[in-house]
C-alpha positions as CSV (number, residue, x, y, z in Angstrom):
1,M,119.6,177.9,132.9
2,G,122.1,180.3,131.3
3,I,125.7,179.3,130.4
4,F,127.1,181.2,133.5
5,S,124.9,179.1,135.8
6,K,125.8,175.9,134.0
7,L,129.6,176.6,134.2
8,K,129.3,177.4,137.9
9,K,127.4,174.2,138.6
10,T,129.8,172.0,136.6
11,F,132.9,173.7,138.1
12,S,131.6,173.2,141.7
13,G,131.4,169.5,141.0
14,K,135.1,169.3,140.2
15,Q,137.7,168.0,142.7
16,E,139.0,170.8,144.9
17,K,142.6,170.2,143.5
18,D,141.4,170.8,140.0
19,Q,139.4,173.9,141.0
20,D,142.4,175.5,142.7
21,R,144.7,174.8,139.8
22,Y,142.4,176.2,137.2
23,L,141.6,179.4,139.2
24,S,145.2,180.1,140.2
25,G,146.6,179.1,136.8
26,L,144.2,181.2,134.8
27,D,144.3,184.2,137.1
28,K,146.2,186.5,134.7
29,T,143.9,185.7,131.8
30,K,140.8,186.1,134.0
31,K,141.8,189.5,135.3
32,S,142.6,190.7,131.8
33,F,139.6,189.2,130.0
34,S,137.0,190.0,132.6
35,E,138.2,193.6,133.0
36,R,138.0,194.2,129.3
37,I,134.6,192.7,129.0
38,R,133.3,194.8,131.9
39,R,134.8,197.9,130.2
40,L,132.5,197.1,127.2
41,A,129.5,197.6,129.6
42,L,130.3,201.3,129.9
43,G,128.0,203.2,127.7
44,F,126.5,200.0,126.2
45,S,123.5,200.8,124.1
46,G,123.0,197.6,122.1
47,V,124.8,195.4,119.6
48,D,125.7,198.0,117.1
49,E,128.8,198.5,114.9
50,E,130.8,200.3,117.5
51,F,130.1,197.6,120.2
52,L,131.1,194.8,117.7
53,E,134.4,196.6,116.9
54,E,135.2,197.0,120.6
55,L,134.4,193.3,121.2
56,M,136.7,192.3,118.3
57,I,139.5,194.3,120.0
58,V,138.9,192.5,123.3
59,L,139.1,189.1,121.6
60,L,142.3,190.0,119.7
61,E,143.9,191.3,123.0
62,A,143.0,187.8,124.4
63,D,145.1,186.2,121.6
64,I,142.1,184.6,119.9
65,G,143.4,185.7,116.5
66,I,141.7,187.6,113.7
67,K,140.0,184.7,111.9
68,T,138.5,183.1,115.0
69,A,137.7,186.4,116.6
70,Q,135.7,187.4,113.5
71,K,133.7,184.2,113.6
72,I,132.9,184.8,117.3
73,V,131.8,188.4,116.7
74,D,129.6,187.4,113.7
75,E,127.9,184.7,115.7
76,V,127.3,187.0,118.7
77,E,125.7,189.5,116.4
78,N,123.5,186.8,114.7
79,R,122.4,185.3,118.0
80,A,121.7,188.8,119.6
81,M,119.4,189.6,116.6
82,D,117.7,186.2,116.5
83,Q,117.1,186.0,120.3
84,K,116.5,189.7,120.7
85,L,119.1,190.1,123.4
86,K,119.1,193.6,124.9
87,S,121.0,193.7,128.2
88,F,124.8,193.6,128.5
89,H,124.4,190.6,130.8
90,E,122.6,188.7,128.0
91,I,125.3,189.6,125.5
92,S,128.1,188.5,128.0
93,E,126.4,185.2,128.3
94,C,126.0,184.9,124.6
95,L,129.7,185.5,124.1
96,I,130.8,182.8,126.5
97,E,128.2,180.4,125.0
98,V,129.5,181.1,121.5
99,M,133.1,180.3,122.7
100,H,131.8,177.1,124.4
101,D,129.9,176.0,121.3
102,M,132.9,176.7,119.0
103,Y,135.1,174.5,121.1
104,C,132.5,171.7,121.4
105,E,131.6,171.7,117.7
106,K,134.0,168.9,117.1
107,E,133.8,165.7,119.1
108,D,137.0,164.6,120.8
109,E,138.3,161.0,120.4
110,P,139.1,159.2,123.7
111,F,142.7,158.4,124.7
112,H,144.0,155.7,122.3
113,E,145.0,153.1,124.8
114,N,146.7,150.0,123.4
115,S,145.0,146.9,124.9
116,D,147.6,144.5,123.4
117,G,150.7,146.0,124.9
118,P,152.4,149.3,125.7
119,T,150.7,152.5,124.7
120,V,153.2,154.7,122.8
121,I,153.0,158.5,123.1
122,L,155.3,160.7,121.1
123,M,155.9,164.2,122.4
124,V,156.6,166.8,119.6
125,G,157.1,170.5,119.6
126,V,159.8,173.2,119.3
127,N,162.7,173.6,121.7
128,G,161.7,175.7,124.7
129,S,158.0,174.8,124.6
130,G,158.4,172.7,127.8
131,K,158.3,169.3,126.1
132,T,160.7,167.5,128.5
133,T,159.2,168.9,131.7
134,T,155.7,168.1,130.4
135,T,156.8,164.5,129.7
136,A,157.8,164.2,133.4
137,K,154.5,165.7,134.5
138,L,152.6,163.3,132.3
139,T,154.6,160.4,133.8
140,K,153.5,161.5,137.3
141,Q,149.8,161.5,136.0
142,F,150.1,158.0,134.6
143,Q,151.7,156.8,137.8
144,E,148.9,158.2,139.8
145,E,146.5,156.1,137.6
146,G,148.5,153.0,138.6
147,K,150.3,152.7,135.2
148,S,153.9,151.7,134.7
149,V,155.9,154.1,132.5
150,V,159.1,154.0,130.6
151,L,160.7,157.1,129.0
152,A,162.7,157.4,125.8
153,A,165.2,160.3,125.6
154,A,164.8,160.6,121.8
155,D,165.8,164.3,121.7
156,T,169.4,163.5,120.9
157,F,170.2,166.9,119.3
158,R,169.6,169.4,122.0
159,A,172.5,169.7,124.4
160,G,171.6,168.4,127.8
161,A,168.1,167.1,126.8
162,I,169.0,163.5,127.5
163,D,170.4,164.3,131.0
164,Q,167.4,166.5,131.8
165,L,165.0,163.7,131.1
166,A,167.2,161.1,132.9
167,K,167.1,163.3,136.0
168,W,163.4,163.4,135.9
169,A,163.2,159.7,135.4
170,D,165.4,159.2,138.5
171,K,163.2,161.5,140.5
172,L,160.0,159.7,139.4
173,N,161.7,156.3,139.7
174,V,161.0,155.2,136.2
175,P,163.4,153.7,133.6
176,C,164.8,156.0,130.9
177,I,166.2,154.6,127.7
178,K,168.9,156.9,126.4
179,G,170.7,157.2,123.1
180,R,174.0,159.0,122.6
181,E,174.0,162.8,122.1
182,G,173.8,163.5,118.3
183,G,172.8,159.9,117.6
184,D,169.8,158.5,115.7
185,P,166.6,159.2,117.8
186,S,164.8,156.4,116.0
187,A,167.3,153.9,117.3
188,T,166.5,155.1,120.9
189,L,162.8,154.6,120.2
190,V,163.4,151.0,119.0
191,D,165.3,150.2,122.2
192,A,162.6,151.8,124.3
193,C,159.8,149.9,122.5
194,R,161.7,146.6,123.0
195,Y,162.2,147.4,126.7
196,A,158.6,148.3,127.1
197,K,157.5,145.0,125.6
198,E,160.0,142.9,127.5
199,H,159.1,144.5,130.8
200,Q,155.3,144.7,130.1
201,M,155.2,148.4,130.7
202,D,151.8,150.2,130.3
203,V,153.0,153.4,128.7
204,L,156.1,154.5,126.7
205,I,156.6,158.3,126.3
206,G,159.1,159.4,123.7
207,D,160.6,162.9,124.1
208,T,161.6,164.0,120.6
209,A,163.7,166.8,119.1
210,G,162.1,170.2,118.3
211,R,164.0,171.4,115.3
212,L,162.1,173.5,112.8
213,Q,164.9,175.0,110.7
214,N,164.4,172.4,108.0
215,K,160.8,171.1,107.5
216,A,162.0,168.4,105.1
217,N,164.4,167.0,107.7
218,L,161.7,167.2,110.4
219,M,159.2,165.4,108.2
220,K,161.8,162.7,107.4
221,E,162.8,162.3,111.1
222,L,159.2,162.1,112.4
223,E,158.1,159.7,109.7
224,K,161.1,157.4,110.5
225,M,160.2,157.5,114.3
226,R,156.6,156.6,113.5
227,R,157.7,153.8,111.2
228,V,160.1,152.2,113.7
229,C,157.5,152.4,116.5
230,E,154.9,150.8,114.4
231,R,157.3,148.0,113.4
232,E,158.0,147.2,117.1
233,I,154.5,147.7,118.5
234,P,151.6,147.5,116.0
235,G,149.5,150.7,115.9
236,A,152.2,152.8,117.5
237,P,152.5,155.6,118.1
238,H,149.0,155.6,119.5
239,E,149.1,159.3,120.4
240,V,151.2,162.2,119.1
241,W,150.9,165.2,121.4
242,L,152.2,168.6,120.3
243,V,153.5,170.8,123.1
244,L,152.9,174.5,122.6
245,D,154.0,177.4,124.8
246,A,150.9,179.5,125.5
247,T,153.0,182.6,126.0
248,T,154.1,182.6,122.3
249,G,150.5,183.2,121.3
250,Q,149.7,183.2,117.6
251,N,153.3,182.1,116.8
252,G,152.3,178.8,118.5
253,I,149.6,178.4,115.9
254,S,152.2,178.8,113.1
255,Q,154.5,176.2,114.8
256,A,151.6,173.8,115.1
257,Q,150.7,174.1,111.4
258,I,154.3,173.0,110.5
259,F,154.0,169.9,112.7
260,L,150.6,169.1,111.4
261,E,152.0,169.0,107.9
262,T,154.8,166.6,109.0
263,T,153.1,164.2,111.4
264,N,149.7,162.9,112.5
265,V,149.2,165.0,115.7
266,T,146.3,163.7,117.8
267,G,146.2,166.4,120.5
268,I,147.7,169.6,122.0
269,I,149.3,170.2,125.3
270,L,149.4,173.9,126.2
271,T,152.1,174.8,128.7
272,K,152.7,178.0,130.7
273,M,149.1,179.1,130.7
274,D,149.7,180.6,134.2
275,G,152.4,182.9,132.6
276,T,150.1,184.6,130.1
277,A,147.2,187.0,130.3
278,K,146.2,186.0,126.8
279,G,144.6,182.6,127.4
280,G,142.2,182.9,124.5
281,I,144.7,180.9,122.4
282,V,142.8,177.8,123.5
283,I,139.8,178.8,121.3
284,A,142.0,179.7,118.4
285,I,143.8,176.3,118.5
286,R,140.5,174.5,118.4
287,D,139.1,176.6,115.6
288,L,142.1,176.8,113.4
289,L,143.7,173.4,114.0
290,G,140.7,171.3,114.8
291,L,142.6,169.5,117.5
292,P,141.6,168.9,121.1
293,V,143.6,170.5,123.9
294,K,144.5,167.4,126.0
295,Y,146.3,169.1,129.0
296,I,147.1,172.6,130.1
297,G,150.1,173.6,132.2
298,L,148.9,175.8,135.1
299,G,152.1,176.1,137.1
300,E,155.6,174.7,137.5
301,K,155.0,171.9,140.0
302,E,154.6,168.2,138.9
303,D,150.9,168.1,139.5
304,D,150.2,171.5,137.8
305,L,149.6,169.8,134.5
306,R,145.8,169.2,134.4
307,P,143.6,167.4,131.9
308,F,141.9,170.1,129.8
309,D,138.2,170.7,130.4
310,I,136.4,173.5,128.4
311,D,133.9,174.2,131.2
312,S,136.6,174.6,133.8
313,Y,138.6,176.8,131.4
314,L,135.7,179.1,130.6
315,Y,134.8,179.3,134.3
316,G,138.4,180.2,135.1
317,I,138.7,183.0,132.6
318,C,135.3,184.6,133.3
319,E,134.8,183.9,137.0
320,D,134.5,187.6,137.7
321,L,131.7,187.9,135.2
322,L,129.8,185.0,136.8
323,E,129.7,187.0,140.1
324,D,127.1,189.2,138.4
325,D,124.9,186.2,137.6
């Protein structure tokens, strides 16, 4: 069974809600990516230098980035030679299989749930990445799993950030621990940790500031947050999720690298995937950062944040190619 058939079979076994979200949310990327791949079929005469150059351009246009794109092109060339692939359909399957294998090369760790008390999740990322809205969407997901959630408005520097999260908390009917605007975010987290313990909450999500102007200050701030959380709840924070805006493309990778230097990020949440035709950033993130994509934002509604699944993602961006299978 080829990779196209496997993806189709796996995707058909997903819940209808997840299928709909992935297909609609990745529609722009699918149309762009599939159309460009189909264009490569015109005049295809084998895996020669000209074809590989054109394939590289397609991957770069999908925002996969030069380093990752080169790895993919080299591997497609090697497999085509080793397996004596001749037809364009075989090469298309080989391409998707290489992307699948590249993502799955590293094994993901499961969600670090705290069995002895509240599980603490810190949300990090630059301003404008969708951190606060994503925090609200995550809250809804945990509620649907039957978990109790408390929010910490620890982004005390961005004007209106505390009120924005508080409004979401009211809408979702969850407590929100607030500090004062311009105050110490770590103090807010201490209060939130104590509240979570006293009220036996399952999950505490801390929405943090997204300042990148001074890396030293960011490092100091995030280190202090980690330290105070650990002091209040052993092992905390159990997860640190970096929120990236998919529409920023390769700039998002640069942002991520700064956060990786300053704190122990355990996963990526990629927002606004529905707003870009360059969804190949997922593969670049995995290759360059070595981190799993935990969730992707496929729309603006509360339930449009979906757990990331590589099979559903690849099916979503190459569904038009699968029609030829």
